[in-house]
C-alpha positions in Angstrom: 0.2 0.2 0.0 1.5 3.5 -0.9 1.2 6.2 1.2 2.7 9.5 0.4 3.0 12.7 2.3 2.9 15.9 0.4 5.4 18.9 0.8 2.7 21.1 1.6 2.1 19.1 4.7 5.7 20.9 5.7 4.9 23.9 4.5 2.0 23.8 6.3 3.5 22.9 9.7 6.5 25.7 9.2 4.0 28.9 8.6 2.5 28.2 12.2 5.8 27.6 13.6 6.7 31.2 15.2 3.5 30.4 17.2 4.9 27.6 18.9 7.7 27.2 21.5 11.1 25.4 19.9 10.3 22.2 21.8 6.7 22.0 20.8 7.8 22.7 17.5 10.7 19.8 17.3 7.7 17.7 18.8 5.5 18.6 15.6 8.4 18.3 13.1 9.1 14.5 14.6 5.2 13.5 14.3 5.5 14.7 10.6 8.6 12.8 9.6 7.2 10.1 11.0 3.8 10.1 9.0 5.9 9.1 5.8 6.2 5.9 3.9 9.8 4.9 4.8 8.0 4.0 8.3 6.0 1.7 6.9 7.1 -1.3 8.8 6.0 0.7 12.0 2.2 1.4 10.8 1.5 2.1 15.0 4.2 5.2 14.3 2.1 6.3 11.4 -0.7 6.6 13.3 0.7 7.9 16.1 2.9 10.7 14.2 0.2 11.1 11.7 -2.5 12.1 14.5 -0.4 14.5 16.2 0.3 16.6 13.4 -3.4 16.6 12.7 -3.9 17.2 16.3 -1.5 20.4 15.8 -4.2 22.3 14.0 -1.3 23.6 11.6 -2.2 21.3 9.0 -5.2 21.8 6.3 -6.6 21.4 3.4 -5.0 18.9 1.2 -2.4 18.4 3.8 -4.7 17.6 6.3 -6.5 15.0 3.7 -2.8 13.2 3.5 -2.4 12.8 6.5 -5.8 11.1 7.3 -5.0 9.4 4.1 -1.7 7.9 6.0 -3.5 6.9 9.3 -6.3 4.8 7.3 -3.4 3.0 5.2 -1.5 2.3 8.7 -4.7 0.7 9.2 -5.2 -1.3 6.5 -1.5 -2.3 7.1 -2.9 -3.5 11.2 -5.9 -5.3 9.5 -8.1 -2.6 11.0 -10.6 -2.0 8.6 -13.5 -0.3 10.3 -11.3 2.1 11.9 -9.4 2.4 8.3 -12.7 3.6 6.6 -13.1 6.3 9.8 -9.5 8.2 8.9 -10.4 7.4 4.8 -14.2 9.5 5.5 -11.8 12.1 6.9 -9.7 12.1 4.3 -12.2 12.2 1.8 -13.8 15.2 3.8 -10.9 17.2 3.6 -10.1 16.6 0.1 -12.5 15.3 -2.4 -10.3 14.9 -4.9 -7.8 12.4 -2.9 -8.1 9.7 -5.0 -5.5 7.3 -3.1 -7.9 7.6 0.1 -11.1 6.4 -2.3 -8.5 3.9 -3.2 -7.4 2.8 0.3 -11.6 3.2 1.4 -12.3 0.3 -1.5 -9.2 -1.9 -0.5 -11.0 -2.1 3.2 -14.0 -2.3 2.1 -13.2 -5.3 -0.2 -11.6 -6.9 2.7 -15.0 -6.6 4.6 -16.5 -8.2 2.2 -18.6 -4.8 0.9 -17.6 -5.3 -2.7 -20.2 -3.1 -4.2 -18.9 -0.3 -1.7 -15.7 -1.0 -2.8 -16.6 -0.9 -6.6 -17.9 2.2 -6.8 -15.0 3.6 -4.1 -12.4 2.0 -6.6 -14.6 3.8 -9.9 -14.1 7.6 -8.2 -10.2 6.8 -7.8 -10.1 5.6 -11.9 -11.8 8.6 -12.7 -9.8 10.8 -10.8 -6.4 9.2 -11.5 -6.9 7.2 -14.7 -3.6 6.7 -15.8 -2.5 5.0 -12.1 -2.5 1.4 -12.1 -3.3 1.5 -8.7 -7.6 1.4 -9.1 -7.2 -0.4 -11.9 -5.5 -3.0 -10.1 -7.9 -2.7 -7.3 -11.0 -3.3 -9.6 -9.2 -6.8 -10.7 -9.1 -7.8 -7.0 -12.5 -7.1 -6.8 -13.5 -9.1 -9.8 -11.2 -11.8 -8.7 -13.3 -11.7 -5.6 -16.6 -12.4 -7.1 -15.2 -15.0 -9.4 -15.3 -12.9 -12.8 -11.9 -14.1 -14.3 -12.6 -12.3 -17.5 -13.2 -9.1 -16.4 -9.9 -9.9 -13.7 -7.9 -10.2 -16.5 -8.9 -7.5 -18.4 -8.5 -5.0 -15.2 -4.8 -6.3 -14.2 -3.8 -6.4 -18.5 -4.8 -2.8 -18.0 -3.3 -1.9 -15.1 -0.3 -3.4 -16.5 -0.6 -0.8 -19.8 -1.1 1.8 -17.5 2.7 1.1 -15.9 4.5 -1.7 -17.5 6.6 -2.1 -13.8 3.9 -2.9 -11.7 5.0 -5.9 -10.4 1.8 -7.0 -8.6 -0.7 -6.8 -11.4 1.8 -9.6 -13.0 1.4 -11.9 -9.5 -2.6 -11.2 -9.9 -2.8 -12.1 -13.2 -0.9 -15.5 -13.1 -3.5 -16.4 -9.9 -6.3 -15.7 -12.6 -4.4 -17.3 -15.4 -4.1 -20.4 -13.0 -7.8 -20.6 -12.5 -8.2 -20.0 -16.3 -6.2 -23.4 -16.7 -3.5 -21.3 -19.0 -0.5 -22.0 -17.4 1.7 -21.0 -20.2 0.1 -17.6 -19.5 0.7 -18.0 -15.6 4.3 -18.6 -16.0 5.1 -16.2 -17.8 3.5 -13.7 -15.9 5.5 -15.5 -12.7 8.6 -14.5 -14.5 7.6 -11.0 -15.1 7.0 -10.7 -11.2 10.3 -12.2 -10.4 12.2 -10.0 -12.6 10.7 -7.5 -11.1 10.0 -8.0 -7.5 13.5 -10.0 -6.7 12.8 -9.8 -3.2 9.6 -10.9 -2.9 8.6 -7.5 -1.5 4.9 -7.7 -2.9 4.6 -11.3 -1.1 3.6 -13.1 -4.2 5.8 -15.1 -5.1 
């Protein structure tokens, strides 16, 4: 799950720095620092630091939405899907055009078996970011859950067309080819997956 923090968030904090003591600003700076993707192996830290940044009152607009999106993404990593949805609702309320929040909320809804809601959110994400592979890949995962295998192949193929280095789409499409009894195509996708993800970062090999 890719969760990004915009430079706007740092700028927003800097604007309010004069109103804070050096100590409190330092604490807030640390909160912003840890509310970032490079600590994705510690989702609890992402949640705590992003919430601290949000509670500071110096984060607003798109930066507020991004911080809530990070909280939601971290809850998804922890499989806390209901809490993720609440955080992502806040992200979307702060910025209705933040496509990653719709993608993440769709992922949480899909994990809860709420496939209709998930599909609606993924549709919005695809409309907002038609060239991104993530939402299209997520659509394919929903089709896979519904055993709509031909539709799933089409979605994963579209995700790869958007980004030929999107390793998870190859792994997922290979799974669908297995179900369609097309071993040659499955093997070709797994070879591409291994090439793109030799360290098995996505845990799909």
